KOLFI-597321 format. One record per residue (C-alpha): residue number from 1; residue in three letters; x, y, z. Coordinates in nm, 4 decimals. Each point is the difference from the previous one (the first is absolute). Example, Ala and Ser with C-alpha at 12.3 -4.5 7.8 and 13.67 -1.06 7.14 Angstrom:
2
NODE  pos  code        xx        yy        zz
NODE    1   ALA    1.2300   -0.4500    0.7800
NODE    2   SER    0.1370    0.3440   -0.0660
% end
This chain:
173
NODE  pos  code        xx        yy        zz
NODE    1   UNK    8.7091   10.0286    8.4867
NODE    2   UNK   -0.0063    0.2579   -0.2837
NODE    3   UNK    0.2644    0.2763   -0.0109
NODE    4   UNK   -0.0439    0.3618   -0.1110
NODE    5   UNK    0.0625   -0.1008   -0.3639
NODE    6   UNK   -0.2710   -0.2659    0.0010
NODE    7   UNK    0.2556   -0.2834    0.0061
NODE    8   UNK   -0.0698   -0.3065    0.2115
NODE    9   UNK    0.2556   -0.0254    0.2784
NODE   10   UNK    0.0569   -0.3364    0.1638
NODE   11   UNK    0.1342    0.0142    0.3544
NODE   12   UNK    0.2567   -0.2762    0.0212
NODE   13   UNK    0.0602   -0.2078    0.3085
NODE   14   UNK    0.3800    0.0236    0.0295
NODE   15   UNK   -0.0081    0.2375    0.2971
NODE   16   UNK   -0.2325   -0.2193    0.2038
NODE   17   UNK    0.1994   -0.3113   -0.0944
NODE   18   UNK    0.3304    0.1608    0.1033
NODE   19   UNK   -0.1395    0.1251    0.3319
NODE   20   UNK   -0.1565   -0.3398    0.0741
NODE   21   UNK    0.3318   -0.1678   -0.0764
NODE   22   UNK    0.2031    0.2312    0.2236
NODE   23   UNK   -0.2458   -0.0288    0.2894
NODE   24   UNK   -0.0478   -0.3744   -0.0571
NODE   25   UNK   -0.3769    0.0455   -0.0258
NODE   26   UNK   -0.2530   -0.1692   -0.2273
NODE   27   UNK   -0.0650    0.2224   -0.3020
NODE   28   UNK   -0.3652    0.0543    0.0913
NODE   29   UNK    0.0979    0.1367    0.3444
NODE   30   UNK    0.1681    0.2988   -0.1661
NODE   31   UNK   -0.2334    0.2638   -0.1456
NODE   32   UNK    0.0170    0.0658   -0.3743
NODE   33   UNK    0.1041    0.3600    0.0669
NODE   34   UNK    0.0374    0.1179   -0.3604
NODE   35   UNK   -0.3654   -0.0675   -0.0784
NODE   36   UNK   -0.0780    0.3185    0.1946
NODE   37   UNK    0.0707    0.3598   -0.0956
NODE   38   UNK    0.1462    0.0688    0.3465
NODE   39   UNK    0.2139   -0.3166   -0.0126
NODE   40   UNK    0.3112    0.1665    0.1398
NODE   41   UNK   -0.1861    0.1190    0.3106
NODE   42   UNK   -0.1585   -0.3440    0.0488
NODE   43   UNK    0.3408   -0.1655   -0.0283
NODE   44   UNK    0.1541    0.2451    0.2483
NODE   45   UNK   -0.2835   -0.0621    0.2482
NODE   46   UNK    0.0322   -0.3780   -0.0398
NODE   47   UNK    0.3727    0.0226    0.0718
NODE   48   UNK   -0.0482    0.2397    0.2934
NODE   49   UNK   -0.2329   -0.2553    0.1622
NODE   50   UNK    0.3068   -0.2276   -0.0080
NODE   51   UNK    0.2297    0.2686    0.1476
NODE   52   UNK    0.1660    0.0614   -0.3378
NODE   53   UNK    0.0322    0.2831   -0.2474
NODE   54   UNK    0.1548    0.0231   -0.3422
NODE   55   UNK    0.3290    0.1679   -0.0664
NODE   56   UNK    0.1761    0.0644   -0.3269
NODE   57   UNK    0.2499   -0.2667   -0.0916
NODE   58   UNK    0.2631    0.2098   -0.1727
NODE   59   UNK    0.1499   -0.1676   -0.3022
NODE   60   UNK    0.2466    0.0958   -0.2704
NODE   61   UNK    0.0095   -0.1598   -0.3409
NODE   62   UNK    0.2794   -0.1064   -0.2277
NODE   63   UNK    0.0353    0.2776   -0.2581
NODE   64   UNK    0.0028   -0.2453   -0.2911
NODE   65   UNK   -0.2514   -0.2534    0.1301
NODE   66   UNK   -0.3008    0.1110    0.2122
NODE   67   UNK   -0.0655   -0.3639    0.0936
NODE   68   UNK    0.3172    0.0004    0.2114
NODE   69   UNK    0.0191    0.1684    0.3401
NODE   70   UNK    0.3186    0.1770    0.1055
NODE   71   UNK   -0.1511    0.1142    0.3284
NODE   72   UNK   -0.2773   -0.1524    0.2104
NODE   73   UNK   -0.1263    0.0318    0.3581
NODE   74   UNK    0.2195   -0.2756    0.1422
NODE   75   UNK   -0.0572   -0.3644    0.0771
NODE   76   UNK   -0.3647    0.0415    0.0977
NODE   77   UNK   -0.3335   -0.1057   -0.1472
NODE   78   UNK   -0.1573    0.2751   -0.2088
NODE   79   UNK   -0.2348    0.0552   -0.2940
NODE   80   UNK    0.1181    0.1260   -0.3378
NODE   81   UNK   -0.2078    0.1566   -0.2716
NODE   82   UNK    0.1221   -0.1068   -0.3446
NODE   83   UNK   -0.1019    0.0674   -0.3585
NODE   84   UNK   -0.1828   -0.3015   -0.1371
NODE   85   UNK    0.0510   -0.1460   -0.3490
NODE   86   UNK   -0.3460   -0.1606    0.0221
NODE   87   UNK   -0.2274    0.3030   -0.0372
NODE   88   UNK    0.0022    0.3697   -0.0819
NODE   89   UNK   -0.1875    0.2959    0.1414
NODE   90   UNK   -0.0767    0.3486   -0.1245
NODE   91   UNK    0.3075    0.2208    0.0361
NODE   92   UNK   -0.0342    0.2349    0.2978
NODE   93   UNK    0.2185    0.2615   -0.1731
NODE   94   UNK   -0.1769    0.0473   -0.3341
NODE   95   UNK   -0.3316   -0.1478    0.1260
NODE   96   UNK   -0.0001   -0.2426   -0.2893
NODE   97   UNK    0.0125    0.2555   -0.2791
NODE   98   UNK    0.3566   -0.1177   -0.0758
NODE   99   UNK    0.0906    0.2714   -0.2468
NODE  100   UNK   -0.0325    0.3441    0.1519
NODE  101   UNK    0.2135    0.3084    0.0056
NODE  102   UNK   -0.0017    0.2730    0.2598
NODE  103   UNK    0.0239    0.3317   -0.1819
NODE  104   UNK    0.0317    0.3510    0.1359
NODE  105   UNK   -0.1888    0.2424   -0.2252
NODE  106   UNK   -0.0505    0.3608    0.1145
NODE  107   UNK   -0.3304   -0.1014    0.1590
NODE  108   UNK    0.1775   -0.2415    0.2355
NODE  109   UNK    0.0934   -0.3690    0.0072
NODE  110   UNK   -0.2190   -0.2422   -0.1885
NODE  111   UNK    0.0136   -0.3639   -0.1012
NODE  112   UNK   -0.0477   -0.0807   -0.3655
NODE  113   UNK   -0.0202   -0.3351   -0.1716
NODE  114   UNK    0.3013   -0.0618   -0.2247
NODE  115   UNK    0.0333   -0.3474   -0.1567
NODE  116   UNK    0.3734    0.0510   -0.0509
NODE  117   UNK    0.0734    0.0316    0.3736
NODE  118   UNK   -0.0089   -0.3017    0.2343
NODE  119   UNK   -0.0427    0.0131    0.3760
NODE  120   UNK    0.3404   -0.0610    0.1649
NODE  121   UNK   -0.1617   -0.2094    0.2756
NODE  122   UNK   -0.2023   -0.2548   -0.1940
NODE  123   UNK   -0.0531   -0.1878   -0.3219
NODE  124   UNK   -0.3096    0.1146   -0.1834
NODE  125   UNK   -0.1857    0.1274    0.3049
NODE  126   UNK    0.0540   -0.3164    0.2012
NODE  127   UNK    0.2644   -0.0863    0.2548
NODE  128   UNK    0.0749   -0.3233    0.1875
NODE  129   UNK   -0.2392   -0.0608    0.2870
NODE  130   UNK    0.1267   -0.0224    0.3561
NODE  131   UNK    0.0283   -0.3258    0.1899
NODE  132   UNK    0.1035   -0.0816    0.3585
NODE  133   UNK    0.2540   -0.2647    0.1040
NODE  134   UNK    0.1427   -0.1183    0.3340
NODE  135   UNK    0.3680    0.0797    0.0517
NODE  136   UNK    0.2654   -0.1085    0.2462
NODE  137   UNK    0.3049    0.2183   -0.0290
NODE  138   UNK    0.0650    0.0547   -0.3692
NODE  139   UNK   -0.1663   -0.3209   -0.1215
NODE  140   UNK   -0.3580   -0.0635   -0.1018
NODE  141   UNK   -0.1120   -0.2786    0.2333
NODE  142   UNK   -0.3520   -0.0353   -0.1337
NODE  143   UNK   -0.1904    0.1280   -0.3004
NODE  144   UNK   -0.3693   -0.0827    0.0406
NODE  145   UNK   -0.0789    0.0133   -0.3723
NODE  146   UNK   -0.0537   -0.3410   -0.1668
NODE  147   UNK    0.2219    0.1159   -0.2898
NODE  148   UNK    0.2872    0.0978    0.2299
NODE  149   UNK    0.2513   -0.1522   -0.2419
NODE  150   UNK   -0.0513    0.3088   -0.2210
NODE  151   UNK    0.1829    0.2025    0.2651
NODE  152   UNK   -0.0357    0.3767    0.0149
NODE  153   UNK    0.1105    0.3081   -0.1940
NODE  154   UNK    0.1496    0.1922    0.2889
NODE  155   UNK   -0.0403    0.1041    0.3611
NODE  156   UNK   -0.2100    0.3084    0.0758
NODE  157   UNK   -0.0013    0.0345    0.3793
NODE  158   UNK   -0.0565   -0.1952    0.3175
NODE  159   UNK   -0.1414   -0.0090    0.3500
NODE  160   UNK    0.1234   -0.1426    0.3237
NODE  161   UNK   -0.2023   -0.0627    0.3123
NODE  162   UNK    0.0882    0.1949    0.3129
NODE  163   UNK   -0.1192   -0.0600    0.3543
NODE  164   UNK   -0.2094    0.2873    0.1378
NODE  165   UNK    0.0502   -0.0687    0.3707
NODE  166   UNK    0.2647   -0.2598    0.0943
NODE  167   UNK   -0.1492   -0.0312    0.3503
NODE  168   UNK   -0.3195   -0.1404   -0.1559
NODE  169   UNK    0.1733   -0.2618   -0.2120
NODE  170   UNK   -0.1043   -0.3515    0.0921
NODE  171   UNK    0.2713   -0.2607    0.0158
NODE  172   UNK   -0.1009   -0.3508   -0.0979
NODE  173   UNK    0.0640   -0.2945    0.2277
% end
């Protein structure tokens, strides 16, 4: 896939691997949602067919170390989005220009390129890419990346699964 800047974007497989792991399904039985532009809708529909929906897993981070959780959704299985040390993506704040300044001349606000000013959200127009891991409580239980020993650079957010209609939940034998 090519993004709006002409950069090649590779859709990783961490989401599908995490979902397959949590649902104890073979990887190929879970769609590769992020290959599609409407991936979030496809994921929501796939979950709804299983009587589930996503909810925010509210987390709070250690002020000095974003790789440490001070608050998490409880002792449940959930998915966490983390910043990856393995790849970088174009910064969503400065759109990859890295050194811009918002000025307010009489004609109104404008962005000008200024090599002396760095974007506060990235390093040279790039920021760590996002990666998904399986959590239980405050601990990472499974990182699907083969280089998992590199860890992560900090938690971003998370999702927990919620039952849509408890009356329709099947109980195994």
